[in-house]
RODO-2510 file (C-alpha; in nm, 4 decimals, decimal comma):
residues 156
     n   res          X          Y          Z
     1     m     3,2905    -0,1056    -1,6570
     2     k     2,9299     0,0152    -1,6547
     3     k     2,6645    -0,2479    -1,6176
     4     e     2,4150    -0,2779    -1,9059
     5     i     2,0530    -0,2063    -1,7968
     6     n     1,8194    -0,4925    -1,8699
     7     k     1,5894    -0,3533    -2,1409
     8     s     1,3830    -0,6726    -2,1770
     9     l     1,1412    -0,5414    -1,9106
    10     s     0,8742    -0,2956    -2,0245
    11     v     0,7462    -0,0724    -1,7443
    12     k     0,4064     0,0923    -1,7830
    13     f     0,3080     0,3721    -1,5451
    14     i    -0,0508     0,4226    -1,4326
    15     d    -0,1578     0,7485    -1,2632
    16     y     0,2101     0,8308    -1,2017
    17     e     0,2659     1,2029    -1,1672
    18     v     0,5923     1,3127    -1,0191
    19     h     0,5324     1,5122    -0,7019
    20     d     0,7746     1,6833    -0,4700
    21     g     0,9982     1,4140    -0,3275
    22     y     0,8925     1,1422    -0,5770
    23     p     1,1475     0,9950    -0,8149
    24     s     1,1255     1,0442    -1,1884
    25     i     0,9758     0,7913    -1,4196
    26     y     1,3264     0,7372    -1,5586
    27     k     1,4605     0,6325    -1,2175
    28     m     1,1631     0,4105    -1,1407
    29     r     1,1981     0,2331    -1,4762
    30     k     1,5711     0,1892    -1,4251
    31     w     1,5232     0,0393    -1,0752
    32     a     1,2539    -0,1984    -1,1976
    33     r     1,4683    -0,3089    -1,4993
    34     e     1,7715    -0,3611    -1,2815
    35     s     1,5572    -0,5832    -1,0556
    36     y     1,4289    -0,8037    -1,3360
    37     l     1,6222    -1,1277    -1,3173
    38     g     1,4793    -1,2865    -1,6320
    39     k     1,6075    -1,2757    -1,9868
    40     n     1,2841    -1,2961    -2,1820
    41     k     1,0769    -0,9947    -2,2694
    42     n     0,8349    -0,9109    -1,9881
    43     s     0,6352    -0,6269    -1,8502
    44     v     0,5118    -0,4736    -1,5274
    45     n     0,2692    -0,1965    -1,4345
    46     i     0,3529     0,0567    -1,1631
    47     k     0,0678     0,2586    -1,0199
    48     l     0,0833     0,5501    -0,7823
    49     a    -0,1921     0,5330    -0,5233
    50     s    -0,3288     0,7844    -0,2771
    51     v    -0,3337     0,7161     0,0936
    52     n    -0,7082     0,6470     0,0720
    53     e    -0,6658     0,4013    -0,2176
    54     m    -0,3929     0,2224    -0,0282
    55     k    -0,6031     0,2071     0,2888
    56     c    -0,8771     0,0314     0,0892
    57     l    -0,6353    -0,2165    -0,0610
    58     s    -0,4732    -0,2847     0,2759
    59     k    -0,8120    -0,3490     0,4266
    60     k    -0,9300    -0,5675     0,1390
    61     y    -0,6172    -0,7875     0,1021
    62     f    -0,4637    -0,7774     0,4525
    63     n    -0,7448    -0,6736     0,6847
    64     k    -0,5334    -0,3786     0,8035
    65     r    -0,6611    -0,0312     0,8677
    66     k    -0,3420     0,1595     0,7831
    67     p    -0,2127     0,2178     0,4310
    68     c     0,0964     0,0198     0,3384
    69     n     0,3923     0,1551     0,1435
    70     i     0,3756    -0,0750    -0,1494
    71     l     0,1864    -0,3795    -0,2759
    72     s     0,2791    -0,6359    -0,5384
    73     f     0,0221    -0,8312    -0,7368
    74     p     0,1818    -1,1070    -0,9389
    75     d     0,0007    -1,2179    -1,2538
    76     v    -0,1472    -1,5292    -1,0911
    77     l    -0,3785    -1,6028    -1,3839
    78     t    -0,0890    -1,7072    -1,5987
    79     q     0,1377    -1,8712    -1,3373
    80     s     0,0801    -2,2169    -1,4844
    81     n     0,1202    -2,0820    -1,8378
    82     p     0,3978    -1,8178    -1,8286
    83     s     0,3073    -1,4944    -2,0061
    84     d     0,5002    -1,1816    -2,0766
    85     f     0,3428    -0,9943    -1,7828
    86     l     0,4882    -1,0126    -1,4311
    87     g     0,2140    -0,8164    -1,2531
    88     d     0,1363    -0,4885    -1,0854
    89     i     0,3154    -0,2777    -0,8296
    90     i     0,1122    -0,0195    -0,6384
    91     i     0,3085     0,2481    -0,4445
    92     c     0,1753     0,5009    -0,1928
    93     g     0,4308     0,7761    -0,2316
    94     e     0,3122     0,9641     0,0785
    95     v     0,3817     0,6549     0,2971
    96     v     0,7183     0,5833     0,1326
    97     n     0,8280     0,9473     0,1867
    98     k     0,7126     0,9449     0,5527
    99     e     0,9093     0,6297     0,6157
   100     s     1,2130     0,7827     0,4502
   101     k     1,1948     1,0779     0,6902
   102     k     1,1069     0,8613     0,9920
   103     f     1,4013     0,6246     0,9429
   104     n     1,6348     0,8981     0,8141
   105     i     1,6884     0,7241     0,4783
   106     d     1,7552     0,9008     0,1517
   107     s     1,4298     0,9265    -0,0364
   108     d     1,5665     0,7736    -0,3607
   109     k     1,7152     0,4860    -0,1630
   110     r     1,3819     0,4114     0,0043
   111     w     1,1888     0,4319    -0,3233
   112     a     1,4504     0,2095    -0,4974
   113     h     1,4289    -0,0450    -0,2173
   114     m     1,0481    -0,0566    -0,2463
   115     v     1,0702    -0,1163    -0,6245
   116     v     1,3440    -0,3834    -0,5884
   117     h     1,1452    -0,5565    -0,3096
   118     s     0,8258    -0,5590    -0,5127
   119     m     0,9960    -0,6740    -0,8307
   120     l     1,1301    -0,9712    -0,6372
   121     h     0,7833    -1,0551    -0,5110
   122     l     0,6588    -1,0472    -0,8707
   123     q     0,9326    -1,2960    -0,9615
   124     g     0,8369    -1,5420    -0,6910
   125     y     1,0425    -1,4353    -0,3885
   126     d     0,8726    -1,4064    -0,0515
   127     h     0,9589    -1,3578     0,3126
   128     m     0,7009    -1,5647     0,4884
   129     l     0,9513    -1,8230     0,6213
   130     e     1,2795    -1,7166     0,7811
   131     k     1,4734    -1,9207     0,5240
   132     n     1,3012    -1,7395     0,2358
   133     k     1,3338    -1,4022     0,4087
   134     l     1,7076    -1,4403     0,4263
   135     i     1,7315    -1,5426     0,0568
   136     m     1,5161    -1,2452    -0,0470
   137     e     1,7066    -0,9999     0,1668
   138     k     2,0381    -1,1164     0,0262
   139     k     1,9048    -1,0661    -0,3284
   140     e     1,7725    -0,7219    -0,2361
   141     i     2,1082    -0,6190    -0,0885
   142     y     2,2863    -0,7384    -0,4064
   143     l     2,0448    -0,5589    -0,6395
   144     m     2,0513    -0,2374    -0,4319
   145     n     2,4302    -0,2419    -0,4573
   146     q     2,4086    -0,2974    -0,8361
   147     i     2,2075     0,0223    -0,8726
   148     g     2,4321     0,2241    -0,6419
   149     f     2,2766     0,2036    -0,3009
   150     s     2,4042     0,0513     0,0189
   151     n     2,2399    -0,2257     0,2234
   152     p     1,8755    -0,1212     0,2846
   153     y     1,8637    -0,3199     0,6045
   154     y     2,1570    -0,1492     0,7675
   155     e     2,1564     0,2250     0,8245
   156     n     2,4268     0,4144     1,0129
***
């Protein structure tokens, strides 16, 4: 029996142009929706960033000089008063694709894992403490399996 995709999540794309090796908007939306654990209508923005944009964001928020693969910005302004907006996901496609090649991981699997991981952050999961990391990784493995990918933490 085919699992019904959660359509209660609206996904808006900002500056997202499909380049060689980047997944389609259809796939990205599907992965985000599959990772949404809520039942109420909600939304998320996904932005594609250049390496330079991501370097600036990494420097500003983490004091790191290298660009990261993906960043999640939960809608902290409405945390005490829940809204219908989860937050923003910013992806550096060049970094994600380099990691995919470096670790010999299928490109779609790497992108899907980044989306799942970020969606969980937007929904309150984190990996700062070992206990929370294990909970989050277990949820990621489950969700990746639900969308047709194997465990992202175990390759070959």
